[in-house]
One Martini backbone bead per residue (centre of mass of N, CA, C, O) as a GRO file, in nm:
protein
   80
    1MET     BB    1  -0.627  -0.436   3.686
    2LEU     BB    2  -0.671  -0.334   3.394
    3GLY     BB    3  -0.445  -0.121   3.407
    4ASN     BB    4  -0.208  -0.321   3.440
    5LEU     BB    5  -0.256  -0.485   3.186
    6LEU     BB    6  -0.240  -0.250   2.985
    7GLY     BB    7   0.038  -0.151   3.075
    8GLY     BB    8   0.192  -0.406   2.996
    9PHE     BB    9   0.117  -0.400   2.692
   10ILE     BB   10   0.230  -0.117   2.633
   11VAL     BB   11   0.521  -0.169   2.710
   12ILE     BB   12   0.567  -0.392   2.504
   13LEU     BB   13   0.485  -0.237   2.248
   14VAL     BB   14   0.689  -0.002   2.270
   15GLY     BB   15   0.949  -0.172   2.305
   16VAL     BB   16   0.930  -0.326   2.033
   17ASN     BB   17   0.926  -0.063   1.854
   18LEU     BB   18   1.226   0.030   1.973
   19LEU     BB   19   1.431  -0.196   1.899
   20PRO     BB   20   1.543  -0.098   1.618
   21THR     BB   21   1.669   0.161   1.731
   22VAL     BB   22   1.870   0.024   1.918
   23ALA     BB   23   2.011  -0.148   1.700
   24ASP     BB   24   2.106   0.095   1.529
   25GLY     BB   25   2.277   0.224   1.753
   26VAL     BB   26   2.469  -0.014   1.786
   27ALA     BB   27   2.570  -0.021   1.493
   28GLY     BB   28   2.680   0.273   1.499
   29ALA     BB   29   2.886   0.213   1.733
   30ARG     BB   30   3.037  -0.037   1.604
   31TYR     BB   31   3.020   0.091   1.318
   32ILE     BB   32   3.111   0.331   1.104
   33ASN     BB   33   2.849   0.293   0.885
   34GLY     BB   34   2.640   0.077   1.019
   35SER     BB   35   2.802  -0.160   0.866
   36SER     BB   36   2.936  -0.490   0.847
   37SER     BB   37   3.051  -0.505   0.548
   38ALA     BB   38   3.320  -0.344   0.596
   39GLY     BB   39   3.465  -0.450   0.882
   40VAL     BB   40   3.473  -0.183   1.042
   41THR     BB   41   3.554  -0.089   1.373
   42ASN     BB   42   3.533   0.096   1.673
   43VAL     BB   43   3.517  -0.172   1.838
   44THR     BB   44   3.684  -0.407   2.055
   45GLY     BB   45   3.640  -0.686   2.210
   46ALA     BB   46   3.472  -0.643   2.497
   47GLN     BB   47   3.318  -0.396   2.395
   48GLY     BB   48   3.182  -0.535   2.152
   49THR     BB   49   3.029  -0.744   2.316
   50MET     BB   50   2.868  -0.555   2.503
   51ILE     BB   51   2.727  -0.383   2.278
   52GLY     BB   52   2.589  -0.640   2.147
   53LEU     BB   53   2.400  -0.691   2.421
   54VAL     BB   54   2.197  -0.455   2.446
   55PRO     BB   55   1.936  -0.566   2.302
   56LEU     BB   56   1.895  -0.800   2.495
   57PHE     BB   57   1.862  -0.634   2.761
   58TYR     BB   58   1.629  -0.467   2.658
   59ALA     BB   59   1.431  -0.701   2.607
   60LEU     BB   60   1.437  -0.813   2.898
   61GLY     BB   61   1.332  -0.554   3.034
   62ILE     BB   62   1.062  -0.532   2.888
   63MET     BB   63   0.955  -0.808   2.964
   64SER     BB   64   0.973  -0.781   3.278
   65ALA     BB   65   0.791  -0.531   3.302
   66GLY     BB   66   0.535  -0.650   3.175
   67VAL     BB   67   0.509  -0.897   3.361
   68ALA     BB   68   0.494  -0.744   3.631
   69LEU     BB   69   0.237  -0.584   3.569
   70THR     BB   70   0.053  -0.826   3.509
   71ILE     BB   71   0.091  -0.978   3.779
   72GLY     BB   72  -0.007  -0.748   3.957
   73GLY     BB   73  -0.296  -0.742   3.843
   74LEU     BB   74  -0.366  -1.041   3.905
   75ARG     BB   75  -0.315  -1.023   4.212
   76ASN     BB   76  -0.529  -0.800   4.272
   77ALA     BB   77  -0.767  -0.994   4.157
   78GLY     BB   78  -0.696  -1.307   4.259
   79VAL     BB   79  -0.569  -1.508   4.044
   80MET     BB   80  -0.260  -1.527   4.189
   0.00000   0.00000   0.00000
């Protein structure tokens, strides 16, 4: 039980710490210099929209993995 709870918190902690790296990678893929101030993009249209949603889906995946591990640990302990 405690292992699953700690595992869930570690997954969330590592995932949150890697989120800026993912966001920087998305900005580098979206914009030529990695900065939107230039206004010049590498991708446009639907591709730009989809690549802009990558950090959101990454954050949702990290959250759901951490919650699933935590709920599994609580279920094994008989709390849930």
